N, C-alpha and C positions, 0 to 999 in steps of 0.2 A: 710493318704493321703498327699502327699507333697503340700506345699503352696508356690507359686511363687509371688514375688513382683517386678514389673517392674517399674523403675523410668526413664522415657525418658529424655534425654538432650534436653532442650528447643530449642536451636538454630538449632540442627541437625534434630530433629524430628518434628518441628513445621509444615514444609511443608507437611509432611505426614498426620498430623492431619487435616490440612486445607482442604484437598481434600477427606477425608473420607465421604462416603455417607451412608445413612441408619442408622446413629447413632444419638440418641437424647442426646444432651449435656444439662445438667441442672446446672445452676449456683446458688448456695445457699449462695452467699456472703451477700445478703440483707435479707435473711430469716432465719438466724440462722444456726448453724453448722449441725444440724440433723433435717431437716425440717419436715419429716413425724411424728416424735415422739415428737418434741419440741413444747410445747404449744404456745410459742410466735411466733415461726416460722409459725405455722398454722394460727394464727391471721394475720400475715403479708401476707400470701397467700390469705386470704379472702379480705384484703384491696386491694391487687394488682389485684384481679380478675375483679374489675370494669374497670380497665385500661388495660385489656388484649389486646394484639395486634391482637388477632384472632377474636375479636368480632367487627363486623361492625355495631355499634348502634349509636344512635344520641348523646349519652353522650360523647363518645370518639371523635366523629367528632367535637363536639362543643368545647371540651377542648383543642384540638390541642396539645396533649401530645407528648412525645418523640417517641412513637410508630406510630404516625399518618403518613400516606403517605409512609409507607415502604411496600415492597413486602413480607409480611409474611402470605399470604393466605395459607389455608390448601390444597387447590386443585389448580392445574395449570390452570384449566378452568376459575377460577376467574380472572386471569390476562388478558385474551383475551377479553378485552372490547373495542368495536369499538369507536374510538374518534369522537367527533363532528367535523363538518367542521370548526367551529370557532376556536377550539383548534388546529386543524391541521394547519390552516393559521397562528395562533399565533406562533406556533413552527417554521414555515418557516421564519417568520419575525425575530424571535430571533435566527436564525441559526448562528452558529459560526464554523469556521474551525480551531480555535486555539487548540493546543495540550493541553492535560490534565495538570492542574495546572494553566493555564492562567486565568481561571475564578476566582480562589481564589485571584490571584494577582490583578485582576481588582476590585474585591469587596473591597480589602484593600485600593486601590487607591481612590475609591469613598468615602468611609467612614471608617476610622480606628476604629471608635467606634463599628462597626458592628462585631468586632472579637468575642464578647461575644455571639453573636447569634448562635443558633444551626445550623450547616450547613445542607442544604437540602440534602435529600437522592438522589442518582443517579436516574435519570428519563429519560435518553435519550434512544430512541429506535434504531432499526437497520437502519431506513431511515435517521434520522437526525444525529445519532452518528457515523455511519460507512459508509453507502453507499454514501451519498452526499460528505463528506470530502474526501473519496477515489476518487470519481469521479472528484472532483475539483483538487486534487493533480496530478492525472494521466493525464488529459487533460492539455496540456501546449503549449508552444511556438512552438514546432516542428510541431504540427498539422497545424498551420496557416502559418508558414513561410517556412517550408522545405518539407512537405509531397508531395506537387505537384512536386517539384524539384526532390525528390527521385524517384517518379513514372516515371518522364521523363527520368532520367538517367538509372535506373535499369529496366524499363519496368514493365508491370503489373505482369508478372509471378514472377520475382525475387523480386519485391516489396512485393507481397503477402507472399513470402518465408521469407523476412526480418521481416515483421510484425508478421507472425506466430511464428517464432523462438523467438522473443523478448517476445511476449505475452504468449507463452507456458512456457518460463522460469519464468515469474512472476506468472503464474497460479500455477505451481508446487511449487514455493516458498510460495505462499499464502496457499496452502494445508498444507505444513510443518509448516508455521507460525500459522495457525489455530489450529493445534495439540498442539503446544507449548503454545499458548495463552489460550487455554481451559484447560491447566494443572494447572493453577493458575492465579492470578491477575497480570497483567503487568502494573506497574506504569510508571511514566514519564521516558523516556529513551528508550522505545520501543524495537527496535532490540538489542540495547546494553544490556538492562536488560535481555532479553531472552537468548542471547548467553553467557553472563558472568555467569548467574546462572545455565547454562546447561553445558558449556565447561570449566568453571573456569575463574579466573580473567585474566590470560594471554591472552587467546583467546578473552575474552570479551573486555578487554582494547584495544587490537589491532584492532579488527573489529569495536568497538565503535568509535574509532578515525577515522577509514576509513569512516564510515558512516557519522560522523560529517563533514569530509572534503568533502564528496560527497554532503551533504546538503548545505554546504557553497558555493561550486562551482556552485550548482544549482541556488542559489540566484544570482550569477554573470551571469549565463547563461540567466536567466529571465530578468535581467536588460539590458543585451546586446540586447536581443530580443525586449524589449520595446523601447530602443533607436533606433534600426534599423527601427522599425515601425514609430517612431516619425520623424526621419531624412529622411527616404525614401518616406513615403506616407502621413504623416500628415503635417509637416512643413519643406519641403526640403530647403527653404530659410534660415532656422535657422543654417545651416552649417557654421562653423567658418573658416575651412580650405578648400581651393579650389585648383584645379589643372586642367589646360586645357590639360596637357600632358597625353597621354594614360598610360605611365608607372607610373606617379605620382598620378593617380586617386585613386588607391587602398590605398596608404599611406595616402592620405587626408581623405579618409573614416575612416581608422583605428584611425587617430588622433581625428576626430570628435567623434568617439565612445568612445575613452578614456576620452575625456573632459566631454561629457554629462553623460557617465556612472559613472564617479567619483562624479559628482554633484548629480545624482539620488541616488547613494548608500549613500552619506552623508545625503541626505534628508530622505531616508528610515530609516537609523540608528537613526536619531533624533526622527522620529515618534515612532519607537519601544522603544527607551529609555524613551520618555515621558510617554508612557503607551500602553499596548496591547489593551486597550479598544477601541482605535480608529481603529485598525486593525480589532478588533472583530465586530465593527459596520458596516464595509465595506464588511465583508465576504459574506453576502447575495447578495450584488451588484456584486461582482466578479463572484459568481456562476451564477447569472442571465446572465451576459455577455457571459460566456462560453456557456450556454445552447442556448441562442438566436443566437449566431454566428453559432453553429453547425446546428441548425434548418434552418437557412437561407441558408446554403450550400445545404442541401437536397431539400429545396424548389426551389432554383435556378436550381438544376440538373433536377428536375421533370419538371419545366417550360421550360427548354431548349429543351425538346422533340418537342414542338410545336412552341415556340417563343424564339430561342436562342438570347442572348444579342449581340449587335453589338460591336465587338472589332476587327477591321480589322488589319492584320499584313502586313507590307510592306516588300517585298522580292526583292532583287537585285540578279538576277539569282536564285541560290538556297540558298543564304545567307540571314540571318535575320538582318534587319536594326533596329537601335535604333530609336524609334518613339519619337524624341525630337528635336525641332528646325525647323520642317517643318510640314505643315498641309496637303499638297496634295502629295499622293504617286504616283508621275510621274516625268519624266525628264523635261517636259515642261508644261506650262499652257497657256491658251488663255486669254488675257486681251484686250478687245476692238477690237476683230477680229485680234489681233496680237499675234503670238506665241512667248513667252518669256521664258527664263530659269526659272526653279522652284527653290525653296529654296533647294531642294535635289541636283539639278545640282551644285549650288554654294558650296555645301559641298565637292564635288568630283572634281570640276574644278576650276582653278585659272582664274578669269575673267568671265564675263557673256556673252561671245560671243558664240552663237550656232554654227557658221560656223567654228570657230577655236577650234579644239579638241586636239591640241598638248599638252596642259598643263592639260589635264584631266586624271583621273585614267583609265588605259586600261581596267580593269575589269568592270568599270562603263560603258564605251563606248560599249563594246562587249556583254553585258548582258542586258536583258530586266528587267524593273521594273514591278512587278505584286503585286496584293493584294489578300491575302487569308483570309478566315474567321478564327479568333483565337479560337472561341468557336463554332464548328459545331453543337454541341448538342448531346443529348443522343441517338438519332436514326440515326445518320449520318454514322455509321460504322467506325468511326475513331479508334475504339478500336483495329482493326486489325493492324494498323500501330504502336500503342503504346504497343503492346504485348511484344516486345523484347527490350533488353537493348541497350543503345547507350552511352557508357561511353566516356568522353572527357578528353583530356589533358589540362593543364592550358594554356589559351590564344587561344585555338581552337575555331573557329567561329561556331555558331549554324547553321546547314544546314538542309534543308528539302529534303529528298530523293524523287525522281520523278520529280523534277523541272529541266528544261533544264538549263545548265550552261556551259559557256566557261571558263575553268580554265586558267587564266593568272595571271601574277605577279601584286601585288598591293603594293604601297608604304606603309611603316609601319605607317606613320602618319594618314592614312585613316582608320586604324583598329579601331579607336575610334568610327567610325560610325556603326560598326557591334556589335551585341550581341555576346559576347564570354564567355567562361568558366573562372571563377575566380580562381578555384582550380582544380587539377587533381582528377578525381573521380574513384572509384572502388567499388566492392561489399562490401569489408571489411570496407572501409571508411564509407559507408552509414549505415552499421550495427551500428557502433559506434555513428553516429550522431542521428539515430532514437531511440536507446535504452532508452534515458531519457524520451521519451514519454510513456514508459511502467512503469516507476517508480512511486512511491507515494502510494504503497500498504500498507505502515505501518501506514497510518493516522488513521485507525480504532483501531489498537492495542495500539497506543499511548494514546488513550482516554478510555481505559478499565475501569478506575475508575469512569468515568462519565456515564457509560452505566447501564441501568436497568438490563439487563441480558447479561453480556459480553460473557458468554460461548456460547450463541446462536447468538448474534448479530455480533461478529467479523467474524466468518467463513462465515455466510450467506451474510453479507454486503460486505465483501472484495471480495468474489468470484463473487457475482453479479456485483460489480463495474468493476472487471477485464473482465467479460463476456461482459458487456455493452460496455466498451471502445474498447475491441478487435473487436466486431462487427462493431463499428463505424469506426475504422481504416481500417478494411478489406473492408467494403463497400465503404469507401472514396477512397481507391486505385482504385477500379473498376469504381467508378463514375468519378474520375478525368481522368482516361485513356479512358473513354467512351465519355467524353464531350469536352475535351480540345485538341487542336492541339499539336503535339509533340514538336515543337519549343517553344511554349508557356510554356509547362511543364518544359522544360529544362532551361527556362529563370528564374533564381533565383530571380532577383529583379524586374521583370515586366517591363524591358526596352522596350520590343517590344509592350506592351499594354499601352502605354502612362503613364509610371511610376505608374501603378496600382499594388496593391498586387494581385498576380496571382489567389489565391483562392478567393479573393474578386470579381474578374470578373465574377465568376460563381454564386455568392450569389444573393439572391433576398430579398428585392426590390432594394437594392443599394449596391455598393461595400463598402460604408462607414459603413455599418452595421458590416462587418467583420473587417475593419480597426480599428474602435473605440472599438468594442467588444474585439478584440484580444489584443489591447493595454491595456485596463483596466484589463482584465483577467491576462495578463502577469505581470503587475505591482502588482496585488494582489498575484500572485504566488511568486513573488520575496519577498514581505513583509512577507508572511507566512514562506518561507524558512529562511529569516533573523530573524524571531521570534523563529522558532523551533530549529535552529542550536545552539544558545547559551544555551538553556535549556538542550540540549543533552550534551554539554560540561560541564555544571554545574553538571549534574547527574554523569558524569564520575569523575569529580573533587571531588565531595562529597564522593565518594566511597574510595578515597585516595589510589588507586592502582598505580597511577603515581604521585610521590611526587611533581615534579616541576609544575604540573597543579593544585596544591592545592589552589592557589590564585584565580583561576577562579570559585571556588565553592562559593565565597562570592559575595554579591551584595547589592542592596538597602535594606531598612528596611522591605519592603514587599516581599523580596525574588527575585526581578528581577535581572537577571544575568548581572550586569553592565560590569564587567571585561571580562566576556565571550563574551559579545556583541562587545566589543572593539577589541578583537582578531579576532572574526568572520568578522568584517568589514575590518580588515587589510588583512586577507586571501582572502576575496572576492575581494578586490582591485587588488590582483595579477591576478585573473581571468579577471577583467575589463581591466587591462593593456594588456592582450593578445588580447582583442578587437575583437575577431572573434568567432562568435557563433559556427562555424564549428570546431574550435580548442578546445573550452572549453567543448563541449558536450562529446567527447570521454574520457576526463579526468574524469568527474563525472561518466560516464558509468563504468569506472574501479572500482571506490570506491563503487558504488551501487552493482555491480556484486560481489565484494568481500564480501560485507555484506550478500547478498542473498545466496552466496555459503555457508557461515558458518551457516546461518539459516537452510538450508537443511542438512548440516553436523550434526548440533546439534540434529535435529529430527531423522536422521538415526542412530546416535550413541546411543541415548537414547532408541530407539526401539530395536536395535539389542542386547544391553546389558540387556534389560528388567529390568532396575533399579526399585526398589520398589516405588519410588515417581513419576514414569512416568505412570500417569493414565489420559490421555486426554479424554475429553468428545466428541471430534470430532472424529468420528469413520471412516470417509471416507478417510483414508490415509493409506499408506503402506511404509515401509522403501525403497522399490524399487523406488517409486515415488520421495522420497527425494534424493535418490542416483542419479536418472536421472536428477533431477533439479540441483543438485550439479555439475554433469558432463556438463550440458548445460551452466551453469554459467561460468565454467572454459573454455569451448570451445568458448563462446562468447567473453570472455576477450582476448583470443589470436587471434580470428578472426578479431575483430575490431581494435586491435593495440597490437602487441606482445610486443613492447618495453614499452608501457604504462603498460601492464599487469605485466611485470617483475618489473618495478618500484613500482607499487602498492603492489605487493607481497613482494618486498624488504622492503618497508615502514612498512607493517604489521609485517614482520619477525623481524625487528629491534625493534619495539615496544614490540613484544612478548618477545624477549630476554631481553629487558630492565626491563620489569615487573618481569620476572623470576629471573633476577640478583638482583633486589631489594628485592625479597622474599616476594611477596604479600601473606598474610595469610588471606584468606577469606573463611568462612564456607559456600560456595555456592554450593559445589559439584564440582567434576572435572570429566567430561565425558571422557577426554583423559586418565586419570589414569585408569578408568574402561576399556577403550579400550586396554590399554597396558596390563592390567591384563588378559584380554581375549586372546590377542595375545600370551602372555607368556604361558598361559595354553595350547593353541593350539600347540605351539612349543614344549613344554615339552612332550605332548602326542605323537607328531611326533617322538621325540627322542627315545621314548620307543620302536619304531618299530624294532630296532635291533642294534647290536654293530657297532661301526664305522669301516670303512675299514682301513686297515693298512696304506694306503696312507694319510688318513685324521687324523691319530692319532697324538695327541700332548699332552704334559703333562698338566693335569688339577690338580692343586696343592691344597693339604691340608697342610698348613704350621703350624707346632706346635711350639708355642712360650712359653718361660719361662718368668714369671713375678717375680720381686723382692718383698721385703716386702712392699714397697710403691705402689705396683701395676703398676710399670713402666716396659716397655719392656726391658728385660735384654740384648738382642742381637738385636739391631735395624737393623744390616746389613743383618739379615735373610730376612727382608722385602725388603731391597735393592736388594738382589739377586733375590727375587721373582718378583719384578717390572721389573728388567732388563731381566729376562727370559721370562716374559709374555708380557710386553709392551702393556698392555690393552687388549690383545686377550685371548679368552677362559675364563676358570673359575679359580678363585683364592679364597680360603677360608682360613681365618686366625683363627686358633683355639687355645684355651688355657684352662687350667684346674685349678680351685681353690679348694683347699682341705677344706672340711667342710660339713656343713648341708645346704641344699638348703633354708629351711625356715629361717635360721639364717643369711645366707650369700647372700641373694638376693641383698641387696644394694651394697655389695662388688662386686658382679658379674656385676652390671650395671656400677659401676665406672671402673672396668677393661675393659669392652667393650668400654667405652668412651675413655679410655687411648689408647687402641689399634687402634680405629678409627682415633684418632688424629695423631698417628704415621703413619698410613696408608696414611693419607692425605699428611703428610710431605714427605713420601717416594714415593708418587704417585702410590700407589698400588690400582688398580681398582678391587674391589672384595667385599666379605662379611666377617663379623666377627661373630664368635660364641664362647661363653664362657660357659663352663659347670661347675657345682659344684658336686663334688664326694667325698666320704669318703677317697678314695685312688687315687693318681694321675694316676697310671697305669690303673685303672678301667675307669677313666674319659677319658684317651686317647683312650682306647678301644671303649668307647661310641662314641667319635668323629669319629674314623675311620669307625665305622659301620653306623652312622646315618647322617653324614653331607651330604648335597646336597638333591636334590629332583628329582625323576624320572631319566631321562636320563642325567640330569645336576648333575652328581656325580664326585667326584675326582677319578683319576686313579693313582695319584702319591702322596706319603707322603714325606714331607721335614721336617727333624728334625735336631737339632744341635748335635754336638759330645759331649759326656759326659766328662767334664773336671775334675770336683771336686768330683768324686764318691769315691776316696780313702780318701779324707779329710772329707767326709760327716759324720754327726752324726748318720745317719741311716745306719747301716751296710749292709742293703739290697737295698740301693739306686741304685746300678748297675742293679738290676733286672728290673727297669723301662725301661731302654734302651733295654734290651734283650726282654722284653715282647712286646715292641712296634714293634721291628723287627719281632717277631713271628706273631703278629696280622696283620702286613702289608703283610707278606708272606701268611698267611692263607686267606687274602682277595684278593689274586692275584693282588696286587698293586705294582707299582714300588716304590722304596725307594731311596731318595737322602739324604746323610748325609754330608753336607759341613763342612770341618774341617778348623779351624783358620778363621772363617767367619768374625772376627773383622777386619782382614786385607784386606777384600774384598773392591774393589774400589767403591766409592760412586757415586751417580747419577750426581754429579757436576763435576766429573773428566772425561775428554775426552781423549781417547787413540787413536792416529792415527798410532802408530807403535806398534810392539810387536806381540807375537804369543800366541795362546791357545794350549797347549800341551795336547793331548788326549792319555791316556794310556789305551788301550782297553785290559783289562785282563780277565774280565768275559764276557761270551757270553750272551748279554742282548737284542738281537734283533736289535741292532743299536741305542739304546738310547743314548750311549755316543758319537755317531756321530751327533745325532740330537741336543744335548744340546749346544755344541759350535756354531753350526749354528744359533740357536735361540738367543744366547747371542750376536752374531755379528750383529744382526738386530738392537740392541740398540746402540744409538750414544755414 
């Protein structure tokens, strides 16, 4: 009976071993080489039995040995122990949203002496390890600052469509990510690690850098959101730049955003540099701010059914007025039984004389001032008016349909008194602005090493978090459209509601709950992005697939990525200098969508190729879902901004080609290579369907080369002729024969192959090389003619040199080699080309602009002699 010994290569087979189930691995390193029979080994087993990890007795609990507190129970039911209320509260207090690896850095910062201590086993569950971090990363600045504005511009129906598209995209990506994450442990690096280990270093590096740029710009977006809240709603008087001119108001705001944004970014970078422990301690506070803010919105919406809050809107005709600088919404007021001009009158008229209206705005004189309720409430029926879109151009005034208005010309200087659109809006623009609200789904997979059961927690926690946030977004769209007046919804900065945050006007018990809560949650999200992005760059740099990033893999003694943090701060500053939340959001949408696209691609490719190491435990996925998610990501990229999409894909393509040019050799597996193999197999099978039509026939060459004693190509111009004839099109096989025995001449054959490949590269021949060893040269040539190619990809033409030295050859039968080759070619119904005096053939470096190719059509060959000069003329 035959005996087989399999010795796996560690690097390539380790991933397959890691995911094998149902196999008991026994390690006898501490118990002797042959434990069952060796007496010493048996004694060792007796000694170790007391400390067995499978025995839950008092002795092992008291000793606190290495096996204590690890999940090594025999039955799964033993793990499902309901925690006490005190332990649950303790976990909430110790909640952290820092990515995996930060906890180790913090321990080293606290006490370097603690390095010798045995690290605690992973003990985070689904709630604390995945669900809450994902929840905190998904809920962000867009919910508080832009969702009401999106509902006002797009209407309820299109807003629901925007939210559904973005959330469906992330849900499909989460399904693919869950399949990849449950196929093995995902260490720090998250999406980058998953893609690089699935699709190879080229795709991994390209998408990893795109994801890094997205996370970096996300920190800039969060900082800009925090500064907008600070300058608009918390401390408006802190603005340094001012402008009374309507045209200069926007530039003053942008300059204030740049100034305070740069200061905030610098402060955050210092906090992250000093240590993640400070960010870690504030994580629970940031999470609480998010939850309290969202709950206050729902409470306010429910309360508005019976007691809507008082936020009157002042309207002039059908135009919305900025509620700033006047307290009474009327043209005149009565003071001591005397009617006098109001503060509003003085805004539109020069001089305070009621009888003289020549110097007043015509629109102001001919239209009435009315006051409407800004928040009619949930039961008011305002939802019918907010159902449809109302997109505006830049500078267009917010108007309410249904109010009487006389349309007359107004001076441009009075436009500062109206609420107007600061940017032109469209459906595609709003998609790009909203999509960052759906990102943050990678927070759970980034922490897989800290989870008690990553295979279970990552899919459940991530999908539950996306479901929760999607329901909140969808219900918020309906609530905003049902409670708020349309002109208030379209008022981005709350100018019509006394400079209040629009979503804050709906909250209960006070608008300050939302303002303060959203400010702290936005600051927290910015800190977390600024903490996670350098670690992602460090993970890419340490893999050394992009040489010029190698310096960013180094850091402080405890592993903190100092140089990566510096680069992240500089890139984030570029986003700060843009100074517009609405301009930065589409940029990071591109990078996140690029990342999600390749996560779906990785899952689909692995599933379709059925690679042996693809055994995810998450069973609720299908390659069609991954393909649909990939298509949705691509569609959203071009819907939100086609030129940003092209730029993002161009950046990813340049990084891909750079890594390919550098020749990154990483044993991570290459899904694209497997995909190419499957495509080649499919194409070869299709070629077998039948012979090509006469119109499609072109010479597919088998070029027979002679080698000298030093295994150098004797006539290199044969390759020149082949390259000029083919120009990279069709099939070219370069064959040669070495006389001898295969077992003895194997090394010589490899050297000959390498010499031919080098010459092919010099002569720019795109094709394949095949060298055979045979006892007789003519037999080897016969083997090449018979066996070269595969399936439909076979040669139909043989090219061989003219025999020059057969008269002077020591072998009197050398001429028979040429005759035998001609006979074999004829027997195989192949065309034959014998170029004579090939050494005088023009090289690839010579260019001919004049001259003729003379064709002497002597033999009836079906037109091949007419085809050859035409093909040669195609080459320069």
